[in-house]
LUMKEDO-12929 format. One record per residue: chain; residue in three letters; x, y, z of N, C-alpha, C in turn. Coordinates in nm, 4 decimals. Example, Ala and Ser with C-alpha at 12.3 -4.5 7.8 and 13.67 -1.06 7.14 Angstrom:
% residues 2
  lummar  domar       n.x       n.y       n.z      ca.x      ca.y      ca.z       c.x       c.y       c.z
       A    ala    1.3190   -0.5690    0.7800    1.2300   -0.4500    0.7800    1.3200   -0.3300    0.7800
       A    ser    1.2850   -0.2250    0.7080    1.3670   -0.1060    0.7140    1.2900    0.0030    0.7870
***
This chain:
% residues 163
  lummar  domar       n.x       n.y       n.z      ca.x      ca.y      ca.z       c.x       c.y       c.z
       A    unk   -0.2893   -3.3508   20.5055   -0.2862   -3.4828   20.4463   -0.1895   -3.5682   20.5281
       A    unk   -0.2383   -3.6827   20.5738   -0.1544   -3.7659   20.6595   -0.0890   -3.8820   20.5868
       A    unk   -0.1328   -3.9106   20.4644   -0.0749   -4.0224   20.3923   -0.1011   -4.0174   20.2439
       A    unk   -0.0375   -4.1095   20.1733   -0.0463   -4.1173   20.0275   -0.0773   -4.2613   19.9893
       A    unk   -0.1723   -4.2797   19.8975   -0.2004   -4.4133   19.8449   -0.1521   -4.4170   19.7004
       A    unk   -0.0684   -4.5175   19.6709   -0.0109   -4.5322   19.5379   -0.0671   -4.6562   19.4695
       A    unk   -0.0888   -4.6461   19.3401   -0.1369   -4.7570   19.2570   -0.0377   -4.7804   19.1430
       A    unk    0.0807   -4.8367   19.1731    0.1830   -4.8544   19.0693    0.1374   -4.9414   18.9518
       A    unk    0.0631   -5.0471   18.9779    0.0158   -5.1331   18.8696   -0.0796   -5.0599   18.7775
       A    unk   -0.1663   -4.9819   18.8348   -0.2642   -4.9051   18.7583   -0.1969   -4.7924   18.6799
       A    unk   -0.0965   -4.7298   18.7412   -0.0308   -4.6153   18.6771    0.0934   -4.6537   18.5970
       A    unk    0.1333   -4.7801   18.6008    0.2367   -4.8289   18.5101    0.3810   -4.7982   18.5462
       A    unk    0.4172   -4.8027   18.6734    0.5578   -4.7871   18.7103    0.5952   -4.8971   18.8093
       A    unk    0.7233   -4.9256   18.8175    0.7700   -5.0299   18.9097    0.8185   -4.9644   19.0393
       A    unk    0.8382   -5.0467   19.1398    0.8871   -4.9967   19.2680    1.0376   -4.9731   19.2663
       A    unk    1.0996   -4.9941   19.1507    1.2413   -4.9629   19.1326    1.2611   -4.8252   19.0703
       A    unk    1.1531   -4.7609   19.0322    1.1609   -4.6290   18.9677    1.2228   -4.5278   19.0648
       A    unk    1.3183   -4.4467   19.0194    1.3816   -4.3479   19.1082    1.2808   -4.2501   19.1698
       A    unk    1.1757   -4.2188   19.0964    1.0731   -4.1290   19.1497    0.9998   -4.1891   19.2686
       A    unk    0.9866   -4.3218   19.2692    0.9225   -4.3896   19.3818    1.0064   -4.3719   19.5076
       A    unk    1.1365   -4.3928   19.4945    1.2275   -4.3751   19.6080    1.2218   -4.2306   19.6579
       A    unk    1.2205   -4.1358   19.5671    1.2138   -3.9945   19.6042    1.0853   -3.9641   19.6814
       A    unk    0.9747   -4.0201   19.6356    0.8473   -3.9989   19.7044    0.8526   -4.0578   19.8457
       A    unk    0.9105   -4.1776   19.8600    0.9222   -4.2394   19.9922    1.0063   -4.1535   20.0855
       A    unk    1.1161   -4.0992   20.0339    1.2016   -4.0128   20.1153    1.1253   -3.8906   20.1641
       A    unk    1.0510   -3.8290   20.0735    0.9754   -3.7085   20.1102    0.8637   -3.7404   20.2089
       A    unk    0.7956   -3.8528   20.1892    0.6883   -3.8920   20.2806    0.7443   -3.9196   20.4198
       A    unk    0.8582   -3.9892   20.4260    0.9205   -4.0186   20.5555    0.9611   -3.8889   20.6255
       A    unk    1.0191   -3.7970   20.5512    1.0614   -3.6693   20.6096    0.9425   -3.5886   20.6611
       A    unk    0.8277   -3.6017   20.5951    0.7077   -3.5278   20.6342    0.6264   -3.6022   20.7401
       A    unk    0.6689   -3.7234   20.7768    0.5954   -3.8010   20.8760    0.4655   -3.8600   20.8238
       A    unk    0.4573   -3.8792   20.6932    0.3363   -3.9335   20.6310    0.3495   -4.0843   20.6100
       A    unk    0.2369   -4.1548   20.6141    0.2390   -4.2961   20.5794    0.2184   -4.3089   20.4289
       A    unk    0.2624   -4.4203   20.3740    0.2457   -4.4490   20.2315    0.1773   -4.5850   20.2195
       A    unk    0.0729   -4.5904   20.1379    0.0061   -4.7162   20.1070    0.0380   -4.7519   19.9624
       A    unk    0.0840   -4.8746   19.9423    0.1111   -4.9246   19.8077    0.0096   -5.0346   19.7796
       A    unk   -0.0725   -5.0130   19.6783   -0.1749   -5.1103   19.6409   -0.1106   -5.2118   19.5472
       A    unk   -0.1010   -5.3365   19.5950   -0.0342   -5.4417   19.5178   -0.1203   -5.4918   19.4029
       A    unk   -0.2484   -5.4955   19.4217   -0.3406   -5.5367   19.3170   -0.4731   -5.4663   19.3396
       A    unk   -0.5351   -5.4236   19.2318   -0.6618   -5.3527   19.2445   -0.7776   -5.4517   19.2468
       A    unk   -0.7753   -5.5451   19.1560   -0.8869   -5.6375   19.1402   -0.8331   -5.7679   19.0812
       A    unk   -0.8986   -5.8760   19.1128   -0.8609   -6.0059   19.0584   -0.8566   -5.9975   18.9061
       A    unk   -0.7468   -6.0422   18.8468   -0.7288   -6.0325   18.7005   -0.8408   -6.1022   18.6244
       A    unk   -0.8993   -6.2055   18.6832   -1.0056   -6.2796   18.6141   -1.1317   -6.1972   18.5946
       A    unk   -1.1478   -6.0927   18.6730   -1.2682   -6.0102   18.6607   -1.2436   -5.8795   18.5853
       A    unk   -1.1203   -5.8587   18.5403   -1.0882   -5.7352   18.4694   -1.1199   -5.7486   18.3204
       A    unk   -1.1720   -5.6433   18.2603   -1.1977   -5.6474   18.1154   -1.0666   -5.6614   18.0375
       A    unk   -1.0714   -5.7282   17.9234   -0.9513   -5.7515   17.8422   -0.8795   -5.6226   17.8039
       A    unk   -0.9540   -5.5175   17.7771   -0.8931   -5.3918   17.7324   -0.8385   -5.3068   17.8466
       A    unk   -0.8626   -5.3486   17.9703   -0.8203   -5.2659   18.0833   -0.7656   -5.3538   18.1950
       A    unk   -0.6626   -5.4283   18.1630   -0.6002   -5.5160   18.2635   -0.4936   -5.4392   18.3412
       A    unk   -0.4925   -5.4609   18.4706   -0.3945   -5.3978   18.5578   -0.3065   -5.5067   18.6174
       A    unk   -0.1789   -5.4977   18.5927   -0.0856   -5.5992   18.6424   -0.0694   -5.5894   18.7939
       A    unk   -0.0450   -5.7042   18.8581   -0.0098   -5.7040   18.9994    0.1296   -5.6436   19.0141
       A    unk    0.1530   -5.5771   19.1234    0.2797   -5.5093   19.1481    0.3815   -5.6088   19.2043
       A    unk    0.5019   -5.6067   19.1483    0.6123   -5.6861   19.2014    0.6635   -5.6152   19.3260
       A    unk    0.6428   -5.6764   19.4418    0.6804   -5.6139   19.5685    0.8257   -5.6374   19.6079
       A    unk    0.8944   -5.7273   19.5398    1.0311   -5.7625   19.5801    1.1281   -5.6438   19.5839
       A    unk    1.1142   -5.5396   19.5014    1.2083   -5.4263   19.5109    1.1894   -5.3375   19.6340
       A    unk    1.0853   -5.3608   19.7136    1.0598   -5.2723   19.8280    1.1744   -5.2688   19.9284
       A    unk    1.2402   -5.3815   19.9507    1.3495   -5.3831   20.0487    1.4571   -5.2831   20.0088
       A    unk    1.4957   -5.2843   19.8817    1.5990   -5.1898   19.8359    1.5442   -5.0478   19.8278
       A    unk    1.4209   -5.0313   19.7833    1.3624   -4.8972   19.7695    1.3475   -4.8275   19.9044
       A    unk    1.3310   -4.9051   20.0109    1.3085   -4.8471   20.1439    1.4336   -4.8453   20.2315
       A    unk    1.5434   -4.8943   20.1786    1.6662   -4.9030   20.2582    1.7050   -4.7656   20.3129
       A    unk    1.7281   -4.7618   20.4449    1.7704   -4.6383   20.5096    1.6566   -4.5455   20.5486
       A    unk    1.5334   -4.5830   20.5173    1.4180   -4.4983   20.5510    1.3481   -4.5545   20.6747
       A    unk    1.4173   -4.5540   20.7862    1.3663   -4.6173   20.9079    1.2426   -4.5490   20.9646
       A    unk    1.2195   -4.4233   20.9313    1.1013   -4.3540   20.9838    0.9791   -4.3672   20.8916
       A    unk    0.9951   -4.4368   20.7797    0.8848   -4.4554   20.6854    0.7843   -4.5554   20.7406
       A    unk    0.6573   -4.5251   20.7226    0.5498   -4.6174   20.7594    0.4773   -4.6553   20.6320
       A    unk    0.4916   -4.7819   20.5956    0.4464   -4.8315   20.4658    0.3447   -4.9425   20.4845
       A    unk    0.2303   -4.9277   20.4218    0.1264   -5.0297   20.4254    0.1132   -5.0886   20.2862
       A    unk    0.1259   -5.2194   20.2747    0.1086   -5.2880   20.1475   -0.0338   -5.3430   20.1470
       A    unk   -0.1138   -5.2939   20.0539   -0.2552   -5.3285   20.0495   -0.2855   -5.4294   19.9387
       A    unk   -0.3793   -5.5180   19.9672   -0.4342   -5.6133   19.8697   -0.3299   -5.7113   19.8161
       A    unk   -0.2280   -5.7381   19.8923   -0.1232   -5.8314   19.8470   -0.1583   -5.9733   19.8900
       A    unk   -0.1039   -6.0674   19.8161   -0.1091   -6.2092   19.8529    0.0342   -6.2610   19.8484
       A    unk    0.1190   -6.2115   19.9407    0.2606   -6.2485   19.9328    0.2844   -6.3919   19.9778
       A    unk    0.3854   -6.4530   19.9193    0.4298   -6.5812   19.9716    0.4896   -6.5537   20.1093
       A    unk    0.4947   -6.6540   20.1912    0.5520   -6.6364   20.3250    0.6966   -6.5878   20.3154
       A    unk    0.7728   -6.6438   20.2223    0.9131   -6.6044   20.2074    0.9256   -6.4561   20.1708
       A    unk    0.8424   -6.4086   20.0788    0.8477   -6.2676   20.0397    0.8034   -6.1788   20.1554
       A    unk    0.6983   -6.2171   20.2255    0.6503   -6.1362   20.3377    0.7572   -6.1242   20.4462
       A    unk    0.8238   -6.2340   20.4764    0.9302   -6.2317   20.5775    1.0444   -6.1418   20.5304
       A    unk    1.0805   -6.1516   20.4039    1.1878   -6.0672   20.3491    1.1480   -5.9195   20.3549
       A    unk    1.0225   -5.8886   20.3204    0.9777   -5.7494   20.3211    0.9710   -5.6921   20.4626
       A    unk    0.9609   -5.7775   20.5624    0.9596   -5.7286   20.6999    1.0969   -5.6819   20.7468
       A    unk    1.1982   -5.6936   20.6584    1.3267   -5.6286   20.6861    1.3081   -5.4774   20.6848
       A    unk    1.2032   -5.4306   20.6184    1.1729   -5.2878   20.6116    1.1028   -5.2485   20.7408
       A    unk    1.1652   -5.1642   20.8242    1.0991   -5.1222   20.9481    0.9698   -5.0480   20.9148
       A    unk    0.8642   -5.0744   20.9896    0.7399   -5.0019   20.9708    0.6551   -5.0479   20.8548
       A    unk    0.6875   -5.1617   20.7915    0.6070   -5.2126   20.6803    0.5010   -5.3082   20.7351
       A    unk    0.3759   -5.2886   20.6921    0.2641   -5.3737   20.7335    0.1900   -5.4242   20.6105
       A    unk    0.1232   -5.5377   20.6251    0.0379   -5.5953   20.5214   -0.1065   -5.5944   20.5698
       A    unk   -0.2010   -5.5724   20.4791   -0.3403   -5.5881   20.5189   -0.3907   -5.7268   20.4786
       A    unk   -0.5072   -5.7635   20.5294   -0.5628   -5.8971   20.5074   -0.6626   -5.9023   20.3932
       A    unk   -0.6818   -5.7939   20.3211   -0.7907   -5.7821   20.2252   -0.7935   -5.8914   20.1192
       A    unk   -0.6811   -5.9340   20.0682   -0.6789   -6.0321   19.9598   -0.6178   -6.1664   20.0000
       A    unk   -0.5977   -6.1871   20.1285   -0.5449   -6.3141   20.1756   -0.6557   -6.4183   20.1627
       A    unk   -0.6246   -6.5301   20.1011   -0.7261   -6.6309   20.0750   -0.6994   -6.7577   20.1549
       A    unk   -0.8017   -6.8400   20.1673   -0.7904   -6.9690   20.2345   -0.8275   -6.9601   20.3804
       A    unk   -0.8750   -7.0712   20.4324   -0.9180   -7.0775   20.5720   -0.8059   -7.0413   20.6681
       A    unk   -0.6840   -7.0823   20.6353   -0.5729   -7.0538   20.7260   -0.4778   -6.9481   20.6716
       A    unk   -0.5181   -6.8752   20.5694   -0.4309   -6.7754   20.5072   -0.3906   -6.6636   20.6008
       A    unk   -0.4879   -6.6043   20.6712   -0.4570   -6.4948   20.7629   -0.3724   -6.5451   20.8806
       A    unk   -0.4117   -6.6558   20.9476   -0.3255   -6.7036   21.0569   -0.1839   -6.7371   21.0121
       A    unk   -0.1708   -6.7957   20.8942   -0.0371   -6.8300   20.8439    0.0482   -6.7040   20.8296
       A    unk   -0.0104   -6.5963   20.7757    0.0634   -6.4707   20.7603    0.0961   -6.4104   20.8962
       A    unk   -0.0025   -6.4063   20.9863    0.0188   -6.3492   21.1203    0.1297   -6.4236   21.1932
       A    unk    0.1288   -6.5552   21.1839    0.2255   -6.6356   21.2591    0.3654   -6.6331   21.1977
       A    unk    0.3767   -6.5927   21.0722    0.5089   -6.5910   21.0087    0.5783   -6.4550   21.0181
       A    unk    0.5070   -6.3525   21.0643    0.5631   -6.2175   21.0691    0.5697   -6.1664   21.2122
       A    unk    0.6522   -6.0648   21.2361    0.6559   -6.0049   21.3697    0.5198   -5.9474   21.4085
       A    unk    0.4914   -5.9434   21.5355    0.3645   -5.8905   21.5850    0.3407   -5.7492   21.5333
       A    unk    0.2172   -5.7213   21.5002    0.1789   -5.5879   21.4561    0.2022   -5.5592   21.3090
       A    unk    0.2489   -5.6562   21.2314    0.2776   -5.6330   21.0897    0.1619   -5.6701   20.9984
       A    unk    0.0568   -5.7336   21.0516   -0.0597   -5.7706   20.9719   -0.1791   -5.6927   21.0260
       A    unk   -0.2450   -5.6185   20.9378   -0.3584   -5.5359   20.9777   -0.4836   -5.5783   20.9016
       A    unk   -0.5978   -5.5504   20.9593   -0.7241   -5.5855   20.8957   -0.7455   -5.4987   20.7723
       A    unk   -0.7909   -5.5625   20.6651   -0.8290   -5.4928   20.5425   -0.9498   -5.5612   20.4826
       A    unk   -1.0442   -5.4853   20.4310   -1.1685   -5.5441   20.3804   -1.1764   -5.5507   20.2281
       A    unk   -1.0998   -5.4691   20.1584   -1.1051   -5.4554   20.0124   -1.2429   -5.4098   19.9643
       A    unk   -1.3145   -5.3384   20.0529   -1.4424   -5.2793   20.0128   -1.4114   -5.1647   19.9165
       A    unk   -1.4874   -5.1392   19.8185   -1.6186   -5.1930   19.7853   -1.6137   -5.3139   19.6912
       A    unk   -1.4951   -5.3623   19.6557   -1.4872   -5.4775   19.5658   -1.5402   -5.6042   19.6328
       A    unk   -1.5138   -5.6179   19.7619   -1.5629   -5.7312   19.8389   -1.6459   -5.6775   19.9555
       A    unk   -1.7358   -5.7606   20.0070   -1.8141   -5.7154   20.1212   -1.7297   -5.7284   20.2481
       A    unk   -1.7371   -5.6302   20.3381   -1.6530   -5.6322   20.4584   -1.6731   -5.7560   20.5446
       A    unk   -1.7947   -5.8097   20.5488   -1.8202   -5.9282   20.6297   -1.7356   -6.0471   20.5851
       A    unk   -1.7082   -6.0574   20.4558   -1.6242   -6.1668   20.4056   -1.4833   -6.1563   20.4633
       A    unk   -1.4317   -6.0351   20.4741   -1.2981   -6.0154   20.5307   -1.2959   -6.0521   20.6790
       A    unk   -1.4018   -6.0181   20.7507   -1.4105   -6.0551   20.8926   -1.4133   -6.2072   20.9089
       A    unk   -1.4885   -6.2732   20.8232   -1.4969   -6.4193   20.8293   -1.3594   -6.4810   20.8046
       A    unk   -1.2851   -6.4285   20.7054   -1.1517   -6.4841   20.6752   -1.0567   -6.4718   20.7939
       A    unk   -1.0697   -6.3653   20.8705   -0.9814   -6.3473   20.9861   -1.0161   -6.4488   21.0953
       A    unk   -1.1438   -6.4773   21.1127   -1.1885   -6.5607   21.2243   -1.2101   -6.7087   21.1912
       A    unk   -1.2324   -6.7427   21.0629   -1.2844   -6.8748   21.0293   -1.1965   -6.9928   21.0710
       A    unk   -1.0685   -6.9751   21.0744   -0.9822   -7.0894   21.1064   -0.9819   -7.1225   21.2550
       A    unk   -1.0047   -7.0227   21.3385   -0.9970   -7.0434   21.4824   -0.8545   -7.0607   21.5317
       A    unk   -0.7558   -7.0294   21.4466   -0.6152   -7.0513   21.4813   -0.5476   -6.9304   21.5463
       A    unk   -0.6150   -6.8163   21.5481   -0.5535   -6.6971   21.6061   -0.5987   -6.6803   21.7507
       A    unk   -0.5036   -6.6479   21.8378   -0.5360   -6.6229   21.9778   -0.6073   -6.4875   21.9890
       A    unk   -0.6623   -6.4623   22.1055   -0.7289   -6.3341   22.1305   -0.6313   -6.2178   22.1088
       A    unk   -0.5075   -6.2325   22.1550   -0.4070   -6.1262   22.1375   -0.3728   -6.1058   21.9899
       A    unk   -0.3634   -6.2142   21.9128   -0.3343   -6.2020   21.7702   -0.4497   -6.1341   21.6969
       A    unk   -0.5727   -6.1706   21.7312   -0.6893   -6.1050   21.6700   -0.6896   -5.9560   21.7022
       A    unk   -0.6647   -5.9225   21.8265   -0.6610   -5.7815   21.8676   -0.5526   -5.7076   21.7893
       A    unk   -0.4394   -5.7717   21.7719   -0.3294   -5.7104   21.6968   -0.3699   -5.6823   21.5524
       A    unk   -0.4364   -5.7784   21.4870   -0.4798   -5.7595   21.3483   -0.5745   -5.6403   21.3381
       A    unk   -0.6662   -5.6282   21.4330   -0.7651   -5.5206   21.4272   -0.7123   -5.3853   21.4730
       A    unk   -0.6166   -5.3841   21.5619   -0.5700   -5.2567   21.6169   -0.4407   -5.2050   21.5556
       A    unk   -0.3601   -5.2902   21.4953   -0.2300   -5.2484   21.4428   -0.2424   -5.1516   21.3257
       A    unk   -0.3537   -5.1565   21.2542   -0.3729   -5.0644   21.1428   -0.3661   -4.9197   21.1874
       A    unk   -0.4257   -4.8914   21.3016   -0.4202   -4.7547   21.3544   -0.2776   -4.7172   21.3901
       A    unk   -0.2036   -4.8123   21.4454   -0.0636   -4.7854   21.4790    0.0176   -4.7552   21.3528
       A    unk   -0.0065   -4.8316   21.2457    0.0649   -4.8075   21.1189    0.0349   -4.6674   21.0664
       A    unk   -0.0910   -4.6293   21.0715   -0.1298   -4.4981   21.0212   -0.0761   -4.3855   21.1074
       A    unk   -0.0657   -4.4089   21.2376   -0.0154   -4.3066   21.3290    0.1364   -4.3011   21.3306
       A    unk    0.1999   -4.4008   21.2707    0.3461   -4.4013   21.2704    0.4072   -4.4672   21.3915
       A    unk    0.3311   -4.5536   21.4599    0.3871   -4.6192   21.5771    0.3916   -4.7709   21.5607
       A    unk    0.3951   -4.8171   21.4367    0.4027   -4.9615   21.4106    0.5422   -5.0126   21.4392
       A    unk    0.5542   -5.1456   21.4617    0.6868   -5.2024   21.4898    0.7829   -5.1863   21.3743
***
């Protein structure tokens, strides 16, 4: 097993939970990547009896402090630029593009973070993969190198060689 995917919102714990920190420590020691799913599905489409809260990502900086060998992928997030920049204090943390919205949403995120911190994400099967490809390209604001970085950095994150 090369990595772990966590669904804190679905399973009902915060990123401040001591067990979360313990899991991160063990994953880093084992050389495994960790994926944290920030949101499973748009709240507007969730049934009333089975709502899953979005995960508060702000505790990640403290939860990951001192874990420089950890490789962490935050999936399905729509972080504000300020939060994304703050979370990039965590070495090896990457965001995917799966839930980034707006014509310039992906370029705005790519341009506000260090190179290699934004990776392609499709959010399949909830969304069709072609929609995610369109969101990455539609603005025309990303250079060829930035596009290549979005598509190739995911492999680096999974292999443990992300910035």
